[in-house]
N, C-alpha and C positions, 0 to 999 in steps of 0.2 A: 466764751462770753462775748456778746455783741457790745462793742464799744460805741457809746453815743456821747461824745464830749460836750455836745450842746445841752446836756442835762444841767450843766452849770449855767446859771442865768447870766453871769457876766460874760461868758463866752458866747452865749446865745444872743447877747445884745450887740455883738460886734458885727460889722458889715461882712458880707460874703467874701469880699476880697481879703479882709484881715483874717477871717476864720480859715480860709484856704491857705494863707501864709503860715498860720500857726499849726494847723492840723498835722503836717508831716513830722513835727517835732514833739507832738503830744503823745504821752504814753499813759496807760492806766496803772494805778498803784492802789493796793489795798492799804487802808489806814486802820490799824487796830487800836482799840481803846487803851489809852495810856502811852501810846507812842509819842515820843518827843520829836518834833519836827524842826525845832530851832531853839537855840540858847542865846541869851544876851551876849553881844560881842562876837558871836560866831559869824564867819563869812557865809553868806547865802549862796547856795549853788543851784537850788531848784525853786520854782514857784508852783504852788498847789492850787488847783481850781476844784474844790470839792463837788462831787456829783451827789453824794449822800454823806451822812454823818456830820459831825460838828467838830471844829477845832477851836480851842479856847486859848486866848492870849492872857497870860498870867504874869504877875509880878511877885517875886519872893521878897518878903519883908525881913528886916534885920532881926525881928523877934522869932523868926522861924516859920511864920505863917505864910500862906500863899493866897492871893486874891485875884479874881478874874477881872480884866479890864474890858474885854470885848470877845465876841463870838464870831466865827467865820463858818459859813455853811455854803449851801448850793447857790446863794446869791452873791458870793464874793470870791476872794482869792487870798492866799497866804503868801507874804513876801512880795506882793505886787510892786511895792515901792522900790524894789531892787532894780526895776526897769527904769526908774527915774534917778539912777545913780546912787541910791542909798543901799550899799551892798553889805551892810552889817545888820544883823538881827538885833532888835531893841528889846524884845520880850521873849519869854519862854513860850513856845507854842506846843500845846499838848492836845492829843486827840481825846475829845470828850465822849463822843459817840462814834462807834466804828462805822466805816463806810468806805467808799472809793473816791479817788481824786484823779483828775487829769493833771499830769505833771509835765513841766517843760523846763529845760535848762535855762538859767538866767541869760546867758549870752544870746540864745535864740529869741527870747522875749524882748531883749533890748534891741535887737536888729529890727524886729517887726515894729516896735514902738517908735524907733527912729525913722522908719519909712512911712509910717501912717500916723499923722497927727491926731486923727479922730480916736485912734486906739490909745494913744498917750493921754488924751483928754479924759477918756473913760477911766483909765487907771488913776488919774489924779482925783476924779470925782469919787472913786471908790475909797481912796485913802482919806478923803475928807469925811466920808461917812464913818469910817472906822474911828477917826479922831473924835467926831461928834459922839459916837457910841461910848468911847472911853470917858469923855467929859460927863456924859449922862450917868455912867456907872459911878464915877467919882462923887457926883452930887447925890446920887441915890444912896450910896454907902454912908455918906456923911450925915444925911438928914432923915432917913426913913428907918422904920422899925424892920425887924427881920421878916415879919409876915409880908409886908409890902414888897420887900426886896425878893423874897422867895417866889411870890406870885409873878413878879415881873420876869424873873429868871425862867420860870416854868413856861410862861407864855412865849418868850423869845425862843426857847429851845423847841417848843412845839412848832413854831413857824418854820424853823430850819429843818426839823426832823420830818415835817409833813404828816404828823400823826399825833394822837393823844396818848400813846403808850411810850414811856421813856424809861430806858434802862440806866438808872443812876442810883448810887448809894448815898446814904446820909453823910458818910465821911467825905465823899466827893462834893456834895452840896455845901458842906461846911467849909471846905477849902475854897470853893468858887466864891462864896459869899463872905469869906473872911471872918467867920464866927465859930463858936464852939459847936461841937456835934450835938450836945444836949439841947442847944437852942434850936437847931434844925429839927430835932426829934419832937420837941414840944410844939413847934410851929406846924410841922407836918401833921401831928395828931389833931391840932385845932382845925386845920383845913379839911382833914378827913371827917371829923365830927360835923363840920358845916356842910358836908356833902360836895365839896369842891374837888377833892381828889380821892383816889383809892391808893393806899400805900402798902406794899408788901416788900419784904427784904430785897433791895436792889432793883425795885421796879415801881414806877409811879404812873398811874393812869389819871388823866384829867377828865373829870366828870361834868364840871360846870364851868365852862370857859368864861361865860359872862360874869359869873360870880368872882372868878379870879381876876378879871379885868377891873371890877369894882374895887377889889381889895388891893390891887397892885398900885405902886407909886405912879 
């Protein structure tokens, strides 16, 4: 398989000098759906730059539920803050959609970030985007109905997956949104009747993106 690390937009945004410094230390890794790439309090050893697929950052609630706070895809990186001296994972990171990622050991990323201020600044901006995304998710979960939240989630997933066909189950959707599976089932049926999506077991196809945008929060 031909490896093209620049398929990740964050890596592609680096200068040629920075990319060449990172490249010898990057390796390709397959990320399978359900793989856990980090746990709260765990020491971080690797940074992931997805080329395809999606990684979800989730929080486990005391009542046993799980809710998603942010998504990371080909436009970002997982554990990038470790290059800024934060070497402990704060969230559970789970692979939502299978794909491949360029992986680099933390110590190599730190060395490059220490030598190139523009790369460090890029990582800082990325972490700011993730923080803003988490804030948006919190506001959305607190103030919007399941329909608006599901539409937003589907659109964001579409952006990262690069297509309208998404392999997701109702159970997984319920976990990511922090709601009951029956709520997801009823909402998915409503969106299907409206012609916005087509839903079959474990598979969602987006049919009317503009309609989903209008219904999203």
